[in-house]
C-alpha positions in Angstrom: 9.5 -11.5 -33.5 8.0 -14.0 -31.6 4.2 -14.5 -32.1 1.9 -17.0 -29.9 -1.7 -17.7 -30.2 -2.7 -17.3 -26.9 -3.8 -13.7 -26.5 -3.5 -13.7 -22.7 0.3 -15.0 -22.9 0.9 -12.5 -25.0 -0.3 -9.6 -23.0 1.2 -11.1 -19.8 4.7 -9.8 -20.0 3.2 -6.4 -20.3 0.2 -6.2 -18.4 0.4 -9.6 -15.7 -2.6 -10.3 -14.3 -2.5 -11.0 -10.7 -5.1 -13.0 -10.6 -3.0 -15.6 -12.6 -0.3 -15.5 -10.4 0.8 -18.7 -8.2 -0.2 -16.3 -5.4 -3.0 -15.5 -7.5 -4.5 -18.9 -7.6 -3.5 -20.2 -4.0 -5.9 -17.1 -2.6 -8.7 -17.9 -5.2 -8.5 -21.2 -4.8 -8.3 -21.1 -0.3 -11.6 -18.4 -1.2 -13.3 -20.7 -3.3 -13.0 -23.6 -1.2 -13.9 -21.9 2.2 -16.6 -22.7 4.7 -20.1 -21.8 2.6 -22.3 -18.9 5.0 -23.4 -20.1 8.2 -27.1 -19.5 9.9 -27.2 -16.4 11.5 -23.9 -15.2 10.3 -23.4 -11.7 10.1 -21.4 -10.5 6.5 -18.4 -9.3 9.4 -17.8 -12.4 10.8 -18.0 -14.4 7.5 -14.8 -11.7 6.6 -13.3 -12.3 9.4 -13.4 -15.9 9.2 -12.1 -15.4 5.5 -9.6 -13.1 6.9 -8.1 -15.8 9.2 -8.1 -18.0 6.2 -5.5 -15.5 4.1 -3.8 -15.1 7.8 -2.8 -19.0 7.0 -1.4 -18.3 3.3 0.4 -15.2 3.6 3.8 -13.9 5.0 4.0 -11.6 8.1 2.4 -8.2 7.7 5.8 -6.4 7.5 6.7 -8.5 4.6 3.5 -8.4 2.8 3.3 -4.5 2.9 6.8 -4.3 1.4 5.8 -7.0 -1.3 4.2 -4.8 -3.8 3.5 -7.7 -6.4 1.8 -9.9 -3.6 -0.1 -6.9 -2.1 -1.5 -6.4 -5.5 -2.6 -9.6 -5.8 -4.3 -9.9 -2.4 -6.2 -6.8 -3.4 -7.5 -8.2 -7.0 -8.1 -11.4 -5.8 -10.5 -10.5 -2.9 -11.9 -8.0 -4.6 -13.2 -9.8 -7.7 -14.6 -12.8 -5.1 -16.2 -10.1 -2.6 -16.1 -6.9 -2.2 -16.6 -6.7 1.2 -13.8 -9.1 1.5 -11.9 -6.6 -0.1 -13.1 -3.8 2.4 -12.0 -6.1 5.8 -8.2 -7.0 4.2 -7.9 -3.5 3.6 -8.6 -2.6 6.9 -6.5 -5.1 8.7 -3.3 -5.1 6.5 -2.9 -2.1 4.7 -4.6 0.6 7.1 -4.1 -0.9 11.0 -0.9 -3.5 10.6 0.6 -0.6 7.8 0.0 1.6 10.8 2.1 -0.6 13.4 4.3 -1.7 10.8 5.2 1.8 9.4 5.6 3.4 13.1 7.8 0.1 14.4 10.3 0.5 11.2 10.7 4.2 11.7 11.0 3.8 15.7 14.0 1.2 15.4 15.3 3.7 12.8 15.4 6.7 15.0 16.1 5.2 18.5 14.5 5.9 21.7 15.1 9.4 21.7 14.9 9.3 25.5 10.9 7.3 25.4 12.6 4.3 27.8 10.1 2.5 25.9 10.6 0.4 22.5 8.5 0.6 19.5 5.1 -0.9 19.1 5.1 -4.3 18.1 2.2 -6.4 15.9 0.8 -8.2 18.3 0.1 -12.2 17.7 -3.5 -11.9 17.9 -3.8 -9.4 14.9 -0.7 -10.9 12.9 -2.9 -14.3 13.0 -6.0 -12.1 12.1 -7.9 -13.8 15.5 -8.5 -10.1 16.4 -9.6 -7.6 13.0 -8.3 -4.7 12.9 -9.7 -1.8 11.2 -8.6 1.9 11.1 -10.2 5.0 12.6 -9.6 8.1 10.9 -13.3 9.5 9.9 -15.3 11.5 12.1 -18.8 11.4 11.1 -19.5 15.0 12.0 -16.9 16.7 9.4 -16.4 13.2 7.6 -14.1 13.7 4.5 -10.8 16.0 4.7 -10.0 14.4 7.7 -8.0 18.0 8.3 -9.5 18.5 11.7 -9.6 15.1 13.6 -10.6 16.2 17.3 -10.5 12.7 18.8 -7.7 13.4 21.5 -5.1 11.4 23.7 -4.1 12.9 26.4 -0.8 11.9 27.8 -0.6 10.9 31.7 3.0 10.7 33.2 2.2 9.1 36.1 1.6 6.2 34.5 3.1 7.0 30.8 -0.3 6.4 29.3 -2.4 8.0 26.9 -6.2 8.7 27.8 -8.1 8.4 24.9 -11.6 10.6 24.6 -14.1 11.8 22.5 -15.0 14.9 23.1 -18.7 15.2 21.3 -20.8 13.1 19.2 -19.7 14.6 16.1 -16.2 13.1 16.7 -17.7 10.1 16.7 -15.4 7.2 14.7 -16.6 5.9 11.9 -15.8 2.2 10.2 -16.5 -1.4 9.2 -16.9 -2.6 12.6 -19.0 -5.6 14.4 -20.9 -5.9 17.6 -18.7 -7.6 19.9 -18.5 -11.4 19.7 -15.7 -10.8 17.3 -12.1 -9.7 18.6 -11.1 -6.4 16.8 -8.3 -4.0 17.3 -8.0 -0.5 15.7 -5.3 2.2 15.1 -7.2 5.3 16.3 -6.4 8.6 14.7 -6.0 11.0 17.3 -4.4 14.2 18.8 -1.6 13.9 20.8 -2.1 16.3 23.9 0.7 17.3 26.1 0.2 19.6 28.9 -2.5 21.3 27.2 -0.2 21.4 23.8 -1.2 19.8 20.9 0.9 17.9 18.9 0.1 16.4 16.1 -2.1 13.7 14.8 -1.1 10.3 15.5 -2.8 6.7 15.3 -3.0 4.6 18.5 -3.3 0.7 18.8 -6.5 0.2 20.7 -8.5 -2.8 21.5 -12.1 -2.6 20.7 -13.8 -5.4 22.0 -13.4 -9.4 22.1 -15.6 -12.2 21.9 -17.6 -11.3 25.0 -17.9 -7.8 25.1 -16.7 -4.1 24.5 -13.2 -2.6 26.3 -13.7 -0.4 28.8 -14.2 3.2 27.8 -15.2 1.9 24.6 -18.9 2.6 23.0 -19.8 1.0 19.6 -23.0 1.3 18.6 -25.4 -0.9 16.5 -24.7 -1.6 13.2 -25.3 1.1 10.1 -25.8 0.2 6.6 -23.5 1.3 3.6 -25.7 -0.5 0.3 -22.9 0.5 -1.9 -20.0 -2.5 0.1 -22.4 -3.9 2.4 -20.6 -4.7 5.9 -21.9 -3.8 9.5 -20.2 -0.6 9.5 -20.8 1.4 13.3 -19.7 4.4 15.5 -17.2 4.2 18.1 -16.7 7.0 20.9 -13.9 6.8 23.8 -14.4 7.9 27.2 -11.1 7.7 29.3 -9.5 4.7 27.5 -6.4 3.8 28.7 -3.5 3.3 25.9 -0.1 2.2 27.2 2.7 4.3 25.3 4.1 1.4 23.9 0.8 0.9 22.0 1.7 5.0 20.8 2.1 4.5 17.2 5.4 7.3 17.2 7.4 6.5 14.1 10.0 9.1 14.9 8.5 10.4 17.9 9.1 10.0 21.7 8.0 11.8 24.7 11.1 12.2 27.8 10.7 12.2 31.5 10.5 15.8 31.5 6.9 15.5 29.4 8.8 17.3 26.6 8.0 15.9 22.9 10.7 15.4 20.9 9.4 15.0 17.2 11.5 16.3 13.6 7.8 17.2 11.8 6.0 19.8 12.5 1.7 19.2 12.7 0.9 19.1 9.2 3.5 17.0 8.3 2.5 14.5 10.9 -0.9 15.0 9.8 0.9 14.0 6.6 3.2 11.6 7.7 -0.3 9.8 9.7 -2.0 9.3 6.6 0.9 8.2 4.6 -0.3 4.6 5.3 -3.0 5.6 2.4 0.0 5.4 -0.2 -0.5 1.6 -0.5 -3.8 1.7 -0.8 -3.8 3.9 -3.6 -0.8 2.3 -5.1 -2.8 -1.2 -4.9 -6.2 -0.5 -5.6 -6.2 0.8 -9.2 -5.4 -3.0 -9.5 -8.4 -4.0 -8.3 -10.7 -1.7 -9.9 -9.1 -2.6 -12.9 -9.7 -6.1 -12.5 -13.7 -5.4 -11.4 -13.8 -3.4 -14.7 -12.1 -6.2 -17.1 -14.2 -8.8 -15.7 -17.8 -6.8 -16.0 -16.2 -5.6 -19.5 -15.8 -9.6 -20.8 -18.7 -11.0 -19.2 -20.9 -7.9 -20.7 -19.4 -8.8 -23.6 -19.6 -12.5 -23.9 -23.3 -12.3 -22.3 -24.4 -9.7 -25.1 -23.1 -12.6 -27.8 -24.8 -15.2 -26.8 -28.2 -12.8 -25.8 -31.6 -12.6 -28.1 -32.9 -10.0 -29.4 -36.4 -10.1 -30.2 -37.0 -6.5 -31.6 -38.9 -6.1 -34.8 -35.3 -5.3 -36.7 -33.3 -8.0 -36.4 -35.6 -10.8 -34.5 -32.9 -13.5 -33.3 -30.2 -11.7 -33.4 -27.3 -11.5 -30.7 -28.1 -8.0 -29.0 -24.4 -7.3 -29.6 -25.4 -6.9 -32.8 -26.8 -3.9 -32.4 -24.4 -1.0 -32.6 -25.4 0.9 -29.6 -24.3 -2.1 -27.5 -21.0 -2.4 -29.6 -20.4 1.2 -28.5 -21.6 0.9 -24.7 -19.9 -2.5 -24.3 -16.6 -2.1 -26.3 -15.6 1.2 -24.8 -16.2 0.3 -21.6 -13.6 -2.6 -22.7 -11.2 0.1 -23.9 -12.0 1.9 -20.7 -11.3 -1.2 -18.6 -8.2 -1.5 -20.4 -6.9 1.8 -19.6 -7.5 1.3 -16.1 -5.3 -1.7 -16.3 -2.4 0.1 -17.9 -3.0 3.0 -15.0 -2.8 0.6 -12.2 0.5 -0.6 -13.8 1.8 2.4 -13.5 0.5 2.9 -10.0 2.1 -0.2 -8.6 5.4 0.5 -10.3 5.3 3.9 -8.7 4.9 2.7 -5.4 7.7 -0.1 -5.8 9.6 3.2 -6.5 9.1 5.3 -3.5 9.7 1.8 -1.3 13.1 1.7 -2.6 13.4 5.5 -1.6 14.2 6.9 -5.2 10.8 9.0 -5.5 9.3 12.1 -3.3 5.8 13.3 -3.3 5.5 13.5 -7.0 5.1 17.0 -7.3 7.3 18.6 -9.9 8.7 20.7 -7.2 10.0 17.7 -4.6 8.1 19.4 -2.1 4.2 18.5 -0.6 1.8 20.8 -1.8 -0.3 22.4 0.8 -3.5 20.9 2.3 -6.3 23.1 1.3 -8.9 20.3 1.3 -7.7 17.2 2.2 -4.1 15.6 3.4 -4.5 13.1 0.4 -2.7 14.8 -2.2 -0.5 16.3 0.0 1.1 12.7 0.9 1.8 11.5 -2.6 0.1 13.5 -5.6 0.8 10.8 -8.4 -0.4 8.0 -6.4 -3.9 10.1 -4.5 -4.5 10.9 -8.6 -4.3 7.4 -9.9 -6.8 6.1 -7.3 -9.6 8.9 -8.2 -9.1 8.0 -11.5 -9.4 4.1 -11.0 -12.4 3.8 -9.3 -14.4 6.9 -10.9 -13.4 4.8 -13.8 -14.7 1.7 -12.3 -17.9 3.1 -11.4 -18.3 4.1 -14.8 -17.5 0.9 -16.7 -19.5 -1.6 -14.0 -22.6 0.6 -14.1 -22.5 0.7 -17.9 -22.0 -3.1 -18.1 -24.7 -3.7 -15.3 -27.3 -1.0 -17.1 -26.7 -3.3 -20.4 -27.4 -6.4 -18.9 -30.4 -5.3 -18.2 -32.0 -7.7 -15.1 -29.1 -10.1 -15.3 -26.9 -7.3 -14.3 -29.2 -6.8 -10.9 -28.5 -10.5 -10.0 -26.1 -11.0 -7.6 -24.6 -13.9 -8.4 -23.4 -12.2 -11.4 -21.1 -10.0 -9.5 -22.0 -6.5 -11.3 -24.3 -4.9 -8.9 -21.2 -5.7 -6.1 -18.7 -4.4 -8.4 -20.5 -1.4 -9.0 -21.3 -0.5 -5.5 -17.4 -0.9 -4.4 -16.3 1.4 -7.2 -19.3 3.7 -6.0 -17.9 3.5 -2.4 -14.6 4.1 -3.0 -15.3 7.5 -4.6 -15.6 8.6 -1.0 -13.4 6.0 0.8 -9.9 5.8 0.9 -9.9 9.2 0.3 -12.4 11.6 -1.2 -12.0 11.8 -5.3 -13.4 15.6 -5.1 -11.3 17.0 -2.2 -8.0 14.9 -3.9 -9.2 16.4 -7.4 -9.5 20.1 -6.1 -6.1 20.0 -4.2 -4.3 18.3 -7.3 -5.9 21.4 -9.7 -5.0 24.0 -7.2 -1.3 22.7 -6.7 -1.3 22.6 -10.8 -2.3 26.1 -11.5 0.0 27.8 -8.6 2.8 25.9 -10.6 2.3 26.7 -13.6 4.5 28.9 -15.2 1.7 31.0 -17.6 -1.1 30.6 -19.6 0.0 29.7 -22.9 -0.1 26.0 -24.2 1.3 24.5 -27.2 -0.7 22.3 -30.1 -1.0 19.0 -29.2 2.2 17.2 -30.4 1.5 13.9 -32.6 -1.0 12.7 -35.8 -4.2 14.6 -36.4 -5.5 11.1 -37.1 -7.9 9.6 -33.7 -6.6 6.1 -34.7 -3.1 7.2 -34.1 -1.5 6.0 -30.8 0.0 9.7 -29.9 -4.0 11.5 -31.0 -5.0 11.3 -27.6 -2.4 12.0 -25.2 -1.0 14.3 -26.9 -4.2 16.2 -27.3 -5.3 15.6 -23.3 -2.1 16.8 -22.1 -2.4 19.3 -24.1 -5.6 20.2 -23.0 -4.4 19.9 -19.0 -1.3 22.5 -19.9 -3.6 25.2 -21.7 -6.6 24.8 -18.9 -4.0 25.0 -16.2 -2.3 28.1 -17.6 -6.1 29.6 -17.8 -6.8 29.0 -14.2 -2.8 30.0 -13.1 -3.8 33.6 -15.4 -7.2 33.6 -13.6 -6.1 33.6 -10.3 -3.3 35.6 -10.6 -4.7 38.3 -11.8 -7.7 38.0 -8.9 -4.9 38.1 -6.1 -4.2 41.0 -4.4 -3.6 41.4 -0.7 -7.4 41.6 0.4 -8.1 38.7 -1.4 -6.8 35.6 -0.5 -8.0 32.1 0.8 -11.8 31.2 0.3 -12.3 34.7 -1.5 -10.0 34.0 -4.0 -10.6 30.0 -5.1 -14.5 29.8 -4.2 -15.2 31.7 -7.8 -13.2 28.7 -9.5 -13.0 25.8 -7.4 -15.1 23.7 -10.5 -12.3 24.9 -13.3 -10.0 23.3 -10.0 -11.8 20.3 -10.1 -12.1 19.8 -13.5 -7.9 20.8 -14.0 -7.9 17.7 -11.1 -10.0 15.1 -13.6 -8.1 16.4 -16.7 -4.3 15.8 -15.1 -6.3 12.4 -14.5 -7.2 11.3 -17.7 -3.8 12.3 -19.0 -2.1 9.9 -16.4 -4.4 6.9 -17.9 -3.7 8.1 -22.0 0.3 8.1 -20.9 -0.2 4.7 -19.1 -2.2 3.6 -22.2 1.0 5.1 -24.4 3.6 3.2 -22.7 2.0 -0.1 -22.5 1.7 -0.1 -26.3 4.8 0.9 -26.8 5.6 -2.4 -24.9 3.2 -4.7 -27.1 5.3 -6.5 -29.7 3.1 -9.9 -30.2 0.8 -9.4 -33.2 -1.5 -11.5 -31.7 -2.5 -8.7 -29.8 -0.8 -5.7 -30.9 -3.2 -4.6 -33.4 -6.1 -5.3 -31.7 -4.9 -3.5 -28.5 -4.0 -0.1 -30.9 -7.3 -0.4 -32.2 -8.8 -0.6 -28.3 -6.6 2.6 -27.2 -7.8 4.2 -30.1 -11.6 3.9 -29.3 -10.8 4.8 -25.4 -9.0 8.0 -26.6 -12.0 8.7 -29.4 -14.8 7.7 -26.4 -12.4 10.7 -23.8 -12.4 13.2 -26.5 -16.3 12.7 -26.8 -16.7 13.1 -23.0 -14.3 16.2 -22.9 -15.7 17.7 -26.4 -17.0 21.0 -24.7 -13.5 21.6 -23.1 -11.5 20.5 -26.2 -13.4 23.0 -28.3 -13.5 26.4 -26.1 -9.9 25.7 -25.6 -9.5 25.8 -29.7 -7.6 22.2 -29.3 -10.6 20.4 -31.1 -12.4 22.2 -34.4 -15.9 21.7 -34.4 -15.6 19.5 -37.8 -13.2 16.9 -36.1 -15.8 17.0 -32.8 -18.3 16.3 -35.0 -16.9 13.1 -36.9 -15.5 11.9 -33.4 -19.1 9.3 -33.4 -18.4 8.3 -37.0 -15.0 7.7 -35.8 -15.8 5.2 -32.7 -18.5 3.2 -35.2 -15.8 2.4 -37.5 -13.3 1.5 -34.7 -15.9 -0.8 -33.4 -16.6 -2.2 -36.7 -12.5 -2.8 -36.6 -12.5 -4.7 -33.4 -15.2 -7.1 -33.3 -13.7 -9.7 -35.4 -11.1 -9.3 -32.7 -13.5 -9.6 -30.1 -12.4 -13.2 -29.0 -9.2 -12.6 -28.8 -9.5 -9.3 -26.5 -12.2 -10.9 -24.2 -9.6 -13.9 -23.8 -6.5 -11.4 -23.3 -8.3 -9.5 -20.3 -10.9 -11.7 -19.0 -10.5 -13.4 -15.4 -9.6 -17.1 -15.4 -13.1 -18.7 -15.9 -11.9 -21.4 -14.0 -12.0 -20.1 -10.5 -14.8 -17.0 -11.3 -17.1 -18.5 -13.1 -20.7 -16.5 -13.3 -23.9 -17.7 -15.0 -23.1 -14.1 -16.6 -20.3 -15.7 -19.2 -22.3 -18.8 -20.0 -23.2 -19.3 -23.7 -26.7 -20.8 -21.9 -27.2 -17.9 -19.7 -31.0 -19.6 -17.9 -29.4 -23.1 -17.6 -26.0 -21.5 -15.8 -28.3 -19.5 -13.7 -30.2 -22.5 -13.0 -27.8 -24.7 -11.8 -27.0 -22.0 -9.1 -30.2 -22.3 -7.5 -31.8 -24.6 -5.0 -35.0 -25.6 -6.4 -38.5 -26.7 -4.8 -40.8 -28.6 -7.3 -44.2 -29.1 -6.2 -46.1 -32.8 -6.8 -46.7 -33.6 -10.0 -49.6 -31.9 -11.9 
């Protein structure tokens, strides 16, 4: 057995840190040496300048989007430096250019089908980020599920072009846009209408504005604020915008000279296909969320180790001496570790998808119905990992912010930005609640019966099989119960909303338990691959604390399903305390193994002399000598 004294080296083969790769360090170094903010410069203009810097480092969009490791690295680096920059990169590369590249590849594979025009190419201005790309799907009047896109692209055969229009104010698009002065283009999701017939939702590549003015037929509102993820957001309307045929990101569809639409997909399948651009987002966002969570937990632990308490019980002692602080922050580190394991699983799943070896992640191999949103029907597993990642990151970063007191709220320490990022993505990138509802509903429909075996594994919470077995049994039992309830209630006169509305909270909870089971399995798989004794023991204990903490949160469902007895539930607090005691001697090992590189991401919060480090970031204005 090989032993290493470097905790990061020991864990890297199993959980590689994207920030420490060659590409990650290049990206971080480039962003660190970029020009500082300029006077009167908007946040969108600054992130656009940074986007151009990144475009000079990165390969062409098609190559980037086919490389899960590099795209994950880009996502993690930009998120940890500046979550607003991450949103800009996500919009530009993953969603806008992803729509163009995906449609172009599919068009080339399927041929012109009588279209007479080749597939859309990536415009050079977008490829070089001279133009900033955005993705316009959300419509402000009915934001959320995206099942009823109302923006229309009407085909005009005389010029073989489309006319884009917003039917009313409720259909105005929402995204992170800057006002004219910054060249911007968008992949606009709209309903294709030919001779009055709706043929489903497609993306269309539209120029919105340039350095001087808004494009003809486009109206961009004044800025809207979103405090959690500070960029300039705006509404966009279209009134007769002409879009050339080659800017229709049609994929395998086409319109022939007789105005006949050729599309092998149904309307629902087309919407699902258009939204499949989100797979790259769901696969890489978990890595970004995990990096932020680890950075927050490690910084908060180090700060608590050096921060002194002045309470009367133990004046002068480190704040981390208090059991409440240990429980909160070590549990946060444990959850950050679990999110890191889950992020690796999500990235690997997407890599398999790119290789064409997986379908949609359902047990049947066919996508579930879109009851609430298209997301789970595109890829249930990746959508579940997205919901898990940002919910967990919001909890971890929020707890760390709270436990650092005033320091947690200062922007220079980044915790407030990280917490805002996670909260914003509860809705952005696919609404978590709708994802969970669709997953829970699908699991209940698929479940064959209401029986679930007892949880496998040892009844000891310190065992690596305890929590995965317990949460897996909980998922099966809740799915079985909901399956039986729905089957009993379903009649010819009771279906749809009348059938599901009374049990929607049960479906949402089942979807949430499903994501926690995915995380537990990812942790177990990771631990099985760690053999270096430098980190194996501490990580096993950290994983055990994660399981205990999750069991405490789910003590109610675990008890009412009979999977956890009252006596055992009552001992979970003592178990968590004991696990924290075992972890404290290994704190340095764990923070070095899971922390972010301090040389490229310094914050005052982690410095042993916090006040001096904070003062060093400020410009002082001393008065005359007293």
